[in-house]
C-alpha positions, 0 to 999 in steps of 0.5 A: 948217681943223683936222681930226679925227683918227679914233681908231676905226671911229666915233670922232674926236678934236676937241679942241684943243692948248693949247701955252703953258699954263704953269700950271694954278691953281697947278699948274706945266705946263711941256708945255702940255697937250690939252684932249680932246673926242670925236664919235662918229658914229652914228645919233645923233652924240654929242659927248664934252665940250667944250673950254676956251672959248678953243679953242672955234673949234678944236673947231668946225673939227674937227667941221666936217671930218667932220660938220655940228655941227647933226647931232650930237644927243647932248652928253656932259659927263662933267666940269663943270670949265671946261677942258672945259666952258667951251664947253659953252653955246656949242657947245649954241647951235650944235648945239642937240641933242637932249639933253646928259647929265651926272651929278647933280652934273654938273648942279648945278656946270654950273648954278652955272657958267653961271647958267641951266637947261641942261636936263641930263638925269641920268645914273647909275651903270648907266644906258645910251644907245642911240646906234645901233648902239652904246650908252654906259653911265654911271658915277659916279666922284665925287671922281675928282677932281670930285663930278660926275666921271664916266665914259662907255663906249662898249660895241662900240668898247670905249672907255672916256671917262675925263675927268681921270682918266688923263691928263696935262698933256702937249701933243702932236699925236701923239694915241696912246700909242705915238706918244710917248716913255715918258721924255717922258710918264712925268713928266708922268703922274706930276706929274698923279697928284701934284698932281691926284688923290693926295688921293682915292688911296683912292678910286681904289683902290676905284674900281680894284677895282671895275672889276676884279670887272665884268671892264671891260678897255677896247680904248681909254682916251680921258682929257680931257688928255694922249694916247690909251692904245691900244696898252697901255691897262692900262698907266696902270691899272696906274700909278694902283693903284701910285701909289695905294696910296703905297708909298714908296721909300728916298727923302727930299726936302728942301725949303727956302729961304734968306736968307743961306744959312744954311738951305742950309748945314745942308740941304747937310749933312742932304742929305750925311748921307742919301746916306752912310746910302745914301737917295736924295736930292732937294733943292729950294730953293723959291726954284727949284722950283714947288710941283707939282714938290715934290709930284712928288718926294713921290710915292714918298718916305718922308721929308720935310724942311722947312727955313726961315729966319725973316721977320718973325717968320714961316716964309720965304713960300716954305714957307708957300706949298708946306707950305699946298699939300702940305697939301691933297694929303694924301700919306700915310706920311711921317717927317720933321723941321724944321730952320732960321736965325733971327735973333731969334725962333726959334718960327717953326721950331716952328711949321715942326714943327707945321706938318708933324705937322698934315700928319700927317708923323711927327716922329722926329728933333728940330727942329734951328736956329740962331741966324744963320750955323750953326758946325760943331757945328750943320752936324754935327748936320744931317749926324747928323739925315741920317744918323738919317733914313736909318736910320729910312727903311731901318727902315720898308721893312724894308731 
């Protein structure tokens, strides 16, 4: 039988580890993930969130290692997304809790998921429930990152259950921050923010300011993915504040694909010019890299340059894919440019520039395109594009 893990005097981790998850709705999860659920043992035993339905048995085994599941009186759903609520109905059938709590939007979304009246009790910001020696206080966290998102704070134990916020897709059996190497987890935390939380950065900043005003300083932060922050919970809070501010560094990202090598030749010249001008360069072929990696690289970038060949009078499919994805993430403050190679119709390269503008990327150098294979003149223009972009980045950052 799988065992629960004690994380405080009265709280146990009873979640599941998904070692093999490699895709989370288009976000590449090369390190898998965890689905964290938490059991509070008090006069009214309380379960915080459940797990993805395929991992119901694993969660129940962990619960059974410390308590008869039918003794659980309260279930709290902080987030209705199905990696956390997928086994809620099955859990309710087993546990038969006296009450299930969710936010207003949480109740609405759970009803839409399961098409039945689950008799959810509504939890609003500031509402509190007494579970015995301790009390749980609720705070709605709308659009962090769903409309139903909610935090639950265990007051006496000083534990913040933060649903998806402050988490990461990172499968590990070492359940605390001080048991994991930051060289491994930091890229996953940044990737999680860049791919999931970034569009809501303004909301993040307002929420963090609210936390500061009320003086909340939890002893533990227990998210629904990844590990639990116990040694230094403020570390991830500070990282969120930094990422939410979207302050660029002296960095440019080149995203491209190529058919016969022509667009790549231009990309390499642009990269050389950027480097010569002092910028850090990340060059990503979308043939070898996934869209979520592009989002990660853009998190601290000042510039985005996109290159594409033309196929069937359209930009290349891999570029259409990544630009659609990145547009939804709404990265702020980018400057950029478009480039590419075509056969008999160069208009799609101009459309590429228009797409960048629709993403609020400020086009600061002219579009560069060539018919078929670039000659030395075009290659030199590519290098000059990179040099000019490096100068513009430096000016933007007052370097």
